[in-house]
Backbone bond lengths (Angstrom), bond angles and torsions (degrees), N, CA, C in turn:
res aa  C-N    CA-C-N  psi(-1)  N-CA   C-N-CA  omega(-1)  CA-C   N-CA-C  phi
1 M - - - 1.472 - - 1.570 107.95 -
2 M 1.355 106.19 135.16 1.462 113.91 -176.16 1.639 108.26 -86.04
3 P 1.273 117.08 143.59 1.464 120.19 -177.33 1.607 107.74 -69.45
4 G 1.321 111.60 147.13 1.524 118.31 174.51 1.469 114.23 -63.98
5 P 1.270 114.27 171.77 1.500 118.27 -176.70 1.467 108.76 -73.36
6 P 1.379 115.39 151.46 1.393 119.91 -175.04 1.482 110.26 -59.23
7 G 1.334 113.72 139.23 1.567 121.57 -177.99 1.408 114.91 90.48
8 D 1.164 118.29 -12.01 1.456 125.70 -178.57 1.523 111.98 -89.73
9 G 1.140 121.13 104.25 1.512 123.61 -173.21 1.485 117.12 -85.44
10 I 1.407 113.91 -0.47 1.453 121.62 -171.82 1.561 105.14 -107.40
11 P 1.358 119.15 118.10 1.337 123.85 178.45 1.404 113.37 -69.98
12 P 1.351 118.60 144.14 1.395 120.72 179.34 1.494 114.09 -68.42
13 S 1.250 112.98 141.28 1.449 117.92 -179.55 1.537 111.77 -83.50
14 A 1.378 114.57 169.81 1.415 116.26 -170.97 1.357 113.97 -64.54
15 G 1.383 123.30 136.95 1.360 126.16 -174.74 1.553 116.73 81.03
16 E 1.301 120.82 -8.54 1.546 123.09 -177.77 1.507 105.59 -96.45
17 T 1.360 109.52 139.93 1.382 114.54 175.22 1.637 104.67 -112.71
18 I 1.426 112.09 165.16 1.392 114.18 -173.61 1.554 105.85 -65.12
19 M 1.404 122.76 -33.35 1.459 117.45 -177.67 1.444 115.08 -71.33
20 E 1.295 116.14 -14.09 1.519 114.74 -178.53 1.629 109.05 -85.13
21 R 1.156 120.94 -18.26 1.466 126.18 -179.60 1.412 113.74 -103.03
22 P 1.308 117.50 113.71 1.601 111.12 -174.94 1.480 111.19 -77.70
23 A 1.202 108.85 148.78 1.502 118.15 -178.45 1.429 110.78 -66.36
24 Q 1.341 118.42 140.98 1.470 125.38 174.48 1.528 112.57 -82.33
25 T 1.297 116.12 129.56 1.454 119.14 -176.74 1.618 107.44 -94.98
26 A 1.235 111.89 132.34 1.448 119.45 176.01 1.517 112.24 -73.20
27 P 1.292 121.17 140.76 1.372 123.25 179.42 1.603 108.08 -60.30
28 P 1.303 112.33 140.71 1.548 113.04 -177.68 1.433 109.77 -69.77
29 S 1.347 116.51 149.47 1.515 117.86 173.40 1.490 108.17 -89.19
30 P 1.388 112.70 168.83 1.444 118.52 -169.65 1.566 105.05 -66.90
31 S 1.305 119.57 -25.08 1.613 117.94 -178.09 1.372 107.54 -90.59
32 A 1.429 124.07 5.34 1.464 117.92 178.51 1.513 112.94 -72.69
33 A 1.302 112.06 157.54 1.523 117.13 177.10 1.476 109.09 -69.11
34 P 1.433 113.67 141.41 1.451 115.67 172.16 1.543 116.53 -54.69
35 P 1.269 113.90 153.91 1.585 113.82 175.70 1.554 108.38 -65.36
36 A 1.292 107.96 161.32 1.589 114.92 -178.68 1.436 109.76 -65.48
37 A 1.298 117.33 140.97 1.447 125.24 -174.19 1.515 112.25 -61.16
38 G 1.217 116.25 131.54 1.675 115.69 170.83 1.558 108.46 -127.27
39 P 1.166 112.02 -173.17 1.533 116.46 177.88 1.462 115.43 -58.75
40 P 1.366 123.68 129.67 1.495 122.68 -179.28 1.468 109.55 -63.28
41 A 1.291 113.64 159.70 1.453 127.04 177.63 1.493 109.84 -74.12
42 Y 1.399 118.47 -32.13 1.425 124.09 -178.64 1.549 105.15 -152.94
43 V 1.342 113.61 168.84 1.455 122.54 178.14 1.474 106.05 -112.24
44 P 1.259 117.55 119.49 1.488 117.91 177.50 1.509 112.96 -69.24
45 V 1.378 115.87 140.27 1.550 120.62 178.98 1.452 105.16 -110.90
46 P 1.428 114.11 128.86 1.322 122.49 178.93 1.589 112.18 -66.17
47 P 1.347 121.08 145.71 1.424 119.89 179.74 1.467 110.95 -62.76
48 R 1.421 120.20 155.44 1.432 128.88 -178.64 1.591 106.65 -78.21
49 P 1.318 116.77 130.61 1.596 113.21 176.26 1.430 112.66 -67.44
50 R 1.285 112.59 141.08 1.498 116.59 178.15 1.481 107.35 -90.73
51 H 1.429 110.31 138.22 1.481 117.63 -180.00 1.562 105.38 -97.77
52 V 1.315 111.72 119.40 1.567 109.34 177.22 1.473 111.52 -89.03
53 R 1.278 118.94 127.92 1.513 124.09 179.95 1.482 109.52 -74.49
54 G 1.342 115.30 145.47 1.390 124.11 -179.80 1.679 104.64 -80.60
55 P 1.285 113.75 172.61 1.418 119.16 -167.51 1.562 107.37 -72.31
56 F 1.423 118.78 -18.08 1.476 116.79 -174.31 1.610 107.91 -105.89
57 S 1.345 117.94 6.73 1.562 114.46 -169.34 1.506 105.97 -73.62
58 G 1.264 125.10 -40.56 1.368 124.13 -179.49 1.553 114.58 -62.55
59 F 1.382 112.95 -34.93 1.475 119.31 176.49 1.412 111.62 -66.26
60 V 1.384 119.78 -41.93 1.410 127.19 -176.81 1.732 108.75 -65.40
61 V 1.177 108.45 -38.99 1.564 113.03 179.19 1.467 109.85 -65.83
62 A 1.390 118.27 -45.90 1.365 125.19 179.23 1.541 111.27 -62.23
63 V 1.295 119.59 -37.24 1.478 124.24 177.42 1.625 110.08 -66.28
64 V 1.348 110.07 -46.53 1.475 112.19 -178.19 1.520 110.13 -61.76
65 A 1.440 115.60 -44.59 1.416 119.41 -179.83 1.474 113.88 -58.90
66 T 1.330 120.35 -43.98 1.497 129.04 178.32 1.448 108.17 -59.69
67 G 1.492 121.31 -45.41 1.399 119.33 -173.94 1.468 108.96 -73.59
68 A 1.417 122.52 -28.39 1.444 115.93 175.42 1.507 113.90 -70.53
69 V 1.300 120.14 -33.60 1.497 124.08 171.13 1.504 111.19 -59.25
70 V 1.329 119.24 -53.55 1.537 123.11 174.29 1.521 114.74 -51.77
71 A 1.261 112.44 -41.13 1.451 117.78 -176.83 1.492 107.85 -71.60
72 A 1.357 122.61 -36.86 1.440 123.18 -176.39 1.603 104.78 -73.54
73 I 1.393 118.07 -36.21 1.517 115.64 -179.59 1.512 108.13 -68.90
74 L 1.323 121.30 -42.91 1.471 120.37 178.64 1.481 111.56 -64.39
75 L 1.294 122.49 -29.06 1.396 121.18 175.81 1.473 112.66 -69.63
76 L 1.423 117.21 -39.78 1.489 119.67 176.11 1.404 113.78 -66.99
77 L 1.396 121.22 -37.37 1.371 124.17 178.92 1.542 112.28 -64.67
78 S 1.386 113.25 -40.07 1.480 117.15 -179.45 1.383 116.17 -67.85
79 K 1.453 118.58 -15.34 1.473 122.01 176.78 1.570 107.63 -112.23
80 Q 1.251 118.19 18.91 1.358 118.43 176.60 1.461 118.64 -60.42
81 Q 1.310 127.30 127.90 1.440 130.77 -175.46 1.472 109.77 -91.02
82 V 1.348 122.66 132.03 1.481 128.65 -179.97 1.589 107.42 -125.07
83 P 1.232 116.23 156.01 1.531 123.37 -179.80 1.566 105.99 -77.87
84 V 1.229 115.79 135.38 1.524 119.82 176.30 1.519 115.92 -136.89
85 L 1.314 120.58 163.30 1.474 117.31 166.51 1.399 115.97 -91.67
86 V 1.369 109.52 135.50 1.474 118.25 -175.42 1.547 109.69 -119.66
87 A 1.332 116.98 142.29 1.436 123.07 -178.31 1.597 102.08 -72.61
88 R 1.263 110.36 138.92 1.574 121.65 172.29 1.449 114.12 -77.14
89 A 1.473 110.46 -39.75 1.538 116.62 175.18 1.447 104.84 -141.21
90 D 1.366 111.17 178.92 1.486 117.62 174.81 1.521 110.85 -58.15
91 L 1.319 119.10 132.67 1.509 123.07 179.46 1.581 104.98 -118.49
92 P 1.273 120.76 118.07 1.370 127.77 177.25 1.606 109.49 -65.19
93 A 1.263 120.33 155.88 1.396 123.69 176.31 1.589 108.36 -61.58
94 Y 1.396 116.13 144.02 1.348 122.68 175.51 1.599 109.67 73.39
95 T 1.275 121.00 34.43 1.468 121.27 175.23 1.514 111.21 -103.19
96 E 1.346 112.80 129.05 1.581 117.02 -178.97 1.502 103.14 -72.62
97 L 1.376 113.24 127.48 1.486 120.14 -174.86 1.561 113.42 -87.51
98 G 1.298 113.47 155.65 1.483 121.20 175.63 1.447 102.82 -143.31
99 M 1.246 116.10 168.31 1.592 122.63 -174.86 1.591 104.43 -70.33
100 D 1.250 123.99 -28.88 1.429 126.68 176.11 1.501 113.48 -58.98
101 D 1.407 113.83 -25.19 1.442 115.33 -176.94 1.518 114.33 -85.36
102 L 1.417 114.53 -7.22 1.496 119.16 -175.22 1.428 111.63 -131.60
103 E 1.390 112.24 162.05 1.496 117.38 173.56 1.594 103.64 -143.49
104 M 1.373 112.63 168.57 1.386 120.58 -175.01 1.477 108.39 -88.17
105 G 1.385 118.88 142.84 1.337 129.15 178.91 1.606 110.64 -147.71
106 T 1.312 115.80 179.25 1.511 122.07 175.74 1.537 106.09 -124.69
107 R 1.325 111.19 149.55 1.322 125.77 -176.90 1.574 111.63 -146.95
108 T 1.346 118.61 154.76 1.514 118.27 173.66 1.505 106.87 -60.22
109 A 1.258 117.71 143.53 1.529 123.56 179.85 1.511 107.84 -68.04
110 L 1.294 116.89 137.85 1.454 125.49 166.93 1.466 113.53 -113.05
111 D 1.310 124.99 -159.53 1.320 126.25 -178.21 1.512 112.39 -61.95
112 A 1.303 120.79 158.55 1.428 120.74 179.27 1.547 112.46 -61.01
113 G 1.330 111.23 130.84 1.511 112.16 175.65 1.538 111.15 84.10
114 A 1.210 118.92 6.72 1.577 122.72 -176.21 1.533 109.90 -75.49
115 Y 1.217 113.34 -33.32 1.600 117.15 -178.08 1.396 110.44 -94.69
116 A 1.369 116.29 148.77 1.406 120.40 -178.85 1.582 107.33 -69.20
117 E 1.323 115.08 153.03 1.419 120.30 -179.22 1.615 112.31 -127.76
118 L 1.313 114.84 158.15 1.424 122.64 173.98 1.495 109.85 -65.77
119 P 1.321 122.84 152.28 1.595 124.91 -17.53 1.334 117.23 -68.53
120 V 1.414 115.91 157.78 1.478 118.31 178.96 1.642 108.62 -117.52
121 E 1.264 110.55 -15.33 1.554 113.42 177.72 1.503 110.15 -50.65
122 G 1.364 114.10 134.92 1.447 121.66 176.77 1.427 114.93 79.26
123 R 1.360 113.73 5.73 1.634 120.56 170.96 1.420 108.34 -99.84
124 I 1.311 118.40 152.41 1.423 126.89 -172.41 1.661 108.49 -127.13
125 T 1.334 111.90 138.09 1.407 114.75 -177.96 1.645 109.00 -69.45
126 L 1.316 117.14 141.05 1.362 115.44 179.84 1.513 110.33 -109.30
127 R 1.258 120.03 12.58 1.537 128.27 173.26 1.525 107.75 -158.85
128 S 1.343 113.16 163.91 1.494 115.68 171.87 1.505 109.69 -72.07
129 I 1.340 112.91 141.70 1.437 125.40 179.59 1.403 116.48 -125.10
130 R 1.293 124.84 123.70 1.539 132.23 -170.92 1.496 107.46 -75.79
131 Q 1.251 117.68 152.62 1.478 121.74 170.64 1.495 111.23 -55.54
132 G 1.246 122.77 139.87 1.370 128.91 173.55 1.628 112.98 82.20
133 E 1.297 112.88 -5.87 1.479 123.20 179.88 1.523 114.27 -73.36
134 A 1.244 124.95 127.57 1.468 123.60 173.51 1.459 114.55 -70.99
135 L 1.321 122.25 141.41 1.396 127.36 -175.40 1.581 102.51 -91.32
136 T 1.387 107.30 139.06 1.459 115.32 174.44 1.591 107.42 -111.33
137 S 1.327 112.76 168.37 1.474 113.26 -176.69 1.487 114.53 -68.16
138 T 1.307 118.09 -25.23 1.420 117.14 174.51 1.409 121.89 -80.14
139 D 1.478 114.73 -2.51 1.463 123.15 177.42 1.541 109.13 -81.73
140 L 1.255 115.86 -18.31 1.582 114.93 -172.73 1.464 110.50 -118.66
141 S 1.320 112.17 149.92 1.488 114.23 167.91 1.502 117.62 -78.19
142 P 1.369 116.26 171.10 1.476 112.85 175.41 1.513 108.27 -67.60
143 D 1.339 115.05 171.62 1.463 117.44 172.65 1.622 114.11 -66.88
144 V 1.282 111.99 115.88 1.506 119.95 -176.47 1.537 110.51 -91.37
145 R 1.238 116.22 -9.06 1.549 118.43 -173.44 1.388 114.18 -66.90
146 G 1.433 116.38 -26.57 1.494 118.93 179.48 1.563 112.88 -69.18
147 L 1.372 115.31 -20.55 1.509 120.02 -177.02 1.578 111.83 -105.13
148 I 1.400 114.69 -31.24 1.421 115.29 -170.13 1.635 103.45 -118.38
149 K 1.347 113.82 120.95 1.336 121.81 -177.16 1.618 105.86 -96.46
150 G 1.413 111.85 160.12 1.446 123.08 -176.29 1.559 112.68 66.69
151 G 1.343 118.24 -158.27 1.343 120.61 -177.20 1.545 114.39 -67.90
152 L 1.303 121.52 164.29 1.459 122.44 -177.48 1.456 109.05 -117.69
153 S 1.360 112.25 149.22 1.503 121.75 170.08 1.444 105.26 -135.67
154 V 1.302 111.02 150.21 1.497 122.68 175.82 1.568 108.62 -108.08
155 V 1.305 117.87 125.81 1.396 120.60 -179.14 1.634 110.83 -120.89
156 G 1.216 118.08 141.73 1.514 117.01 173.91 1.582 106.35 -105.24
157 L 1.314 112.48 137.81 1.471 122.06 177.23 1.606 112.98 -125.31
158 D 1.278 112.37 132.28 1.426 115.27 170.53 1.544 110.36 -99.81
159 V 1.351 113.85 107.31 1.436 121.34 -172.65 1.481 108.55 -127.15
160 S 1.298 109.79 160.46 1.550 115.98 -175.28 1.590 104.99 -77.99
161 R 1.292 109.87 167.97 1.479 113.94 -177.26 1.452 112.84 -70.33
162 A 1.358 118.05 -30.00 1.493 123.50 172.72 1.598 106.74 -59.88
163 A 1.135 116.72 -44.22 1.604 123.04 178.98 1.430 114.83 -52.64
164 V 1.451 114.85 -39.60 1.484 117.88 176.74 1.454 115.68 -95.33
165 L 1.410 115.85 32.49 1.415 124.18 -176.17 1.491 119.58 49.14
166 G 1.253 111.11 48.35 1.520 121.27 176.22 1.557 110.78 74.24
167 G 1.269 117.16 24.33 1.479 116.61 -173.37 1.499 119.21 80.78
168 A 1.292 117.19 19.15 1.444 123.49 -167.98 1.666 106.80 -93.26
169 L 1.436 115.52 -16.60 1.475 115.91 -179.71 1.538 109.45 -73.65
170 A 1.326 108.55 153.01 1.459 113.86 -179.05 1.613 108.62 -152.04
171 S 1.279 117.70 166.95 1.395 119.19 -174.89 1.523 114.76 -57.64
172 G 1.350 114.69 129.23 1.460 120.02 -178.15 1.575 111.06 106.04
173 D 1.221 117.57 -15.96 1.501 120.03 -175.04 1.538 108.84 -73.74
174 P 1.388 122.65 123.18 1.374 123.96 167.20 1.480 118.21 -73.95
175 V 1.237 120.51 133.17 1.388 127.00 -173.09 1.541 114.83 -136.69
176 Q 1.435 116.92 163.87 1.462 119.15 171.28 1.590 105.45 -107.89
177 V 1.182 116.39 122.65 1.500 124.85 165.91 1.441 113.81 -79.99
178 V 1.400 118.52 106.09 1.505 118.15 -173.40 1.533 104.28 -106.48
179 L 1.384 120.68 118.79 1.393 129.88 171.89 1.497 110.09 -78.98
180 V 1.392 114.98 132.71 1.450 114.79 176.99 1.521 109.16 -128.27
181 T 1.332 111.51 129.40 1.515 118.42 177.11 1.480 110.59 -128.22
182 G 1.255 116.31 131.66 1.484 125.41 -177.68 1.419 113.16 55.02
183 G 1.477 118.00 36.41 1.366 121.77 174.23 1.626 115.77 87.91
184 R 1.337 111.76 -3.41 1.442 113.62 -178.89 1.586 109.91 -129.26
185 R 1.309 109.93 152.56 1.519 117.64 176.70 1.526 111.93 -60.08
186 T 1.228 120.69 131.36 1.439 124.16 175.09 1.441 114.16 -114.73
187 A 1.428 119.03 -25.98 1.473 120.12 176.24 1.466 109.40 -164.01
188 E 1.439 114.12 152.87 1.410 118.39 170.13 1.490 107.97 -126.89
189 I 1.360 107.90 137.08 1.530 118.29 -178.11 1.462 111.32 -116.92
190 R 1.220 123.29 132.33 1.523 121.22 172.03 1.538 109.23 -83.53
191 A 1.260 116.86 139.59 1.410 122.13 -171.63 1.558 105.09 -152.06
192 V 1.412 115.03 174.62 1.431 127.21 -179.35 1.421 111.51 -130.76
193 V 1.309 121.69 121.27 1.520 118.46 179.31 1.577 110.02 -68.48
194 L 1.401 111.11 130.83 1.508 116.58 170.07 1.501 110.00 -97.54
195 T 1.299 120.06 -51.76 1.435 122.76 177.64 1.541 110.28 -140.73
196 A 1.242 119.42 151.19 1.380 126.32 175.63 1.559 108.45 -141.61
197 S 1.439 116.49 117.45 1.452 119.78 -177.57 1.452 109.73 -146.39
198 Q 1.349 112.66 155.24 1.417 121.10 -174.19 1.589 105.70 -69.82
199 A 1.397 116.76 130.89 1.498 118.26 -170.71 1.637 106.97 -93.56
200 D 1.350 120.41 -21.43 1.414 113.90 -176.97 1.552 108.69 -145.97
201 A 1.281 119.12 178.31 1.521 120.38 -172.44 1.472 110.31 -81.07
202 S 1.414 118.00 -17.15 1.451 116.16 179.64 1.497 118.38 -73.13
203 G 1.366 113.79 -21.12 1.459 125.01 179.69 1.491 111.80 79.54
204 T 1.394 120.76 10.03 1.435 116.01 178.55 1.518 109.32 -96.77
205 R 1.272 124.51 -19.28 1.414 123.85 -179.72 1.640 109.93 -113.88
206 W 1.322 112.51 138.41 1.502 118.24 -177.61 1.438 108.05 -128.30
207 S 1.427 116.48 146.18 1.426 120.19 173.28 1.426 110.94 -100.50
208 L 1.292 117.05 127.96 1.484 131.07 -177.52 1.358 118.28 -115.64
209 M 1.435 123.12 123.02 1.313 123.74 -176.86 1.538 103.99 -112.94
210 V 1.243 115.79 126.55 1.572 119.91 -177.74 1.538 109.13 -130.63
211 A 1.252 111.79 156.52 1.532 120.67 173.98 1.516 107.31 -112.18
212 L 1.323 113.57 132.46 1.489 122.19 -177.51 1.432 111.63 -143.17
213 N 1.421 116.09 174.25 1.476 120.38 175.80 1.402 114.68 -67.33
214 R 1.396 111.88 132.56 1.521 115.45 -170.19 1.640 112.66 -60.00
215 E 1.285 114.52 -41.60 1.517 120.88 174.63 1.429 112.45 -58.03
216 Q 1.297 125.05 -44.56 1.368 126.22 179.86 1.640 111.99 -69.75
217 A 1.302 113.61 -37.97 1.382 121.52 173.33 1.493 112.15 -55.14
218 R 1.270 118.32 -42.59 1.498 121.33 179.80 1.463 111.36 -76.90
219 K 1.337 120.27 -31.88 1.380 125.31 -174.65 1.582 106.28 -68.47
220 Y 1.413 113.44 -49.90 1.472 119.17 -176.41 1.542 114.52 -98.35
221 A 1.352 117.39 25.28 1.474 118.08 -174.66 1.533 110.93 -59.19
222 A 1.311 125.37 -42.85 1.429 127.95 -179.16 1.519 110.33 -62.94
223 P 1.278 120.71 -57.38 1.461 121.05 179.09 1.558 112.41 -60.79
224 L 1.184 118.43 -35.26 1.418 126.29 -177.87 1.611 102.28 -62.97
225 A 1.257 118.59 -45.03 1.476 121.66 -173.56 1.538 113.39 -81.57
226 K 1.302 116.22 -21.74 1.543 118.00 -166.79 1.601 109.72 -127.53
227 G 1.332 108.02 -35.97 1.512 112.15 -171.22 1.448 117.96 -74.21
228 S 1.181 124.81 174.95 1.481 127.89 178.50 1.598 106.01 -83.81
229 V 1.379 112.66 141.60 1.425 117.35 -166.87 1.540 104.40 -133.63
230 L 1.328 120.01 132.35 1.380 124.24 166.82 1.570 109.88 -112.90
231 I 1.314 111.55 147.13 1.487 117.03 -176.60 1.609 104.70 -119.80
232 L 1.311 114.72 121.82 1.397 121.17 176.26 1.518 111.15 -120.75
233 R 1.235 116.51 151.14 1.514 120.59 173.22 1.494 105.02 -67.75
234 H 1.344 113.11 147.78 1.461 118.46 -176.92 1.574 107.10 -75.90
235 P 1.313 116.26 132.39 1.456 117.22 -169.22 1.505 111.02 -66.98
236 D 1.204 125.42 -32.95 1.563 123.52 -176.57 1.342 117.66 -116.12
237 A 1.386 122.57 26.09 1.457 124.79 176.77 1.455 111.67 -137.90
238 G 1.296 122.70 136.53 1.470 125.54 172.35 1.568 106.91 -89.47
239 P 1.360 110.78 169.53 1.476 115.21 173.00 1.558 117.46 -50.31
240 V 1.314 114.84 136.38 1.472 113.70 175.86 1.520 114.60 -85.50
241 G 1.294 118.24 4.02 1.510 126.48 168.45 1.488 100.33 128.39
242 R 1.414 105.38 165.91 1.542 115.91 174.73 1.436 113.47 -104.23
243 A 1.293 119.39 148.41 1.415 128.99 177.69 1.482 105.90 -60.61
244 G 1.395 118.41 134.00 1.555 122.27 174.34 1.516 110.27 79.31
C-alpha cells in the first residue's frame, strides 16, 4: 500500500487510491494571496451625476409653459367660427334684400360688428355680392323701410357738390329731392341716401344714389334724369344710421 499524500492523516481504505479521493483544501489564511482574477459576477454602474438647477430655472420653465398656453389660446381664437349671412345667389348692387336671398353659414371671426346681422328686410346691397359670399355690415344700407313707404326704387343722380351739402351726405341720411324746372320747384320727393361719391376729378360733380318710392320714381323719371335737382335734408327726420 502506498502512503497517502502529505498532510492527510486519514489512511486510505481498502480499494481506494489516492487519485480517487480529492484532496481537502485548507481554508486560506488572512495573509494568503487572493485567488486568480476571473470574470466578475457583475459590472458596477457609476452613479448618474446630479444637475443642480440655477435659481431661475424654475421661473424659465414656468414662463415657457405659460407662453405655450397663451399661443394655443390665441390660435384657437383666431380660427373661431361665427354664424354669418351668405348670399344664396349672385346679388346685383342696389338690390332690396329679403330672407329668401340669404342663408346661414359660418366664417372665421373678424372684428366685432364686421359681418351683417339680422334683420335685413328693408336693407339694400351697396355693391355686387357673389353667391356664397358672406355679407359684411358695409355691404348693406341702413333700413330704409322706416322712411320710404310702398315699393322701392334706386335712382342715380349726378349732382353738384353744393347740391349734396358740400359732400356732407352719407349713407342713411334722409333727404328731399327737389326737382327744378324753369327756375321753379316742380316736385319734392322723399328719399334716403345710399351712397355719395365724387364723380370726377374736378370735384364739381358728384354721383348720388338714393332710394325712393317706386311710383314717384316712375312718375318723375324724366326730370330726375335730365332736370335740375336740389338735395335738401329732410326737415323732420334725423339720420337713420350710417352703413358700417
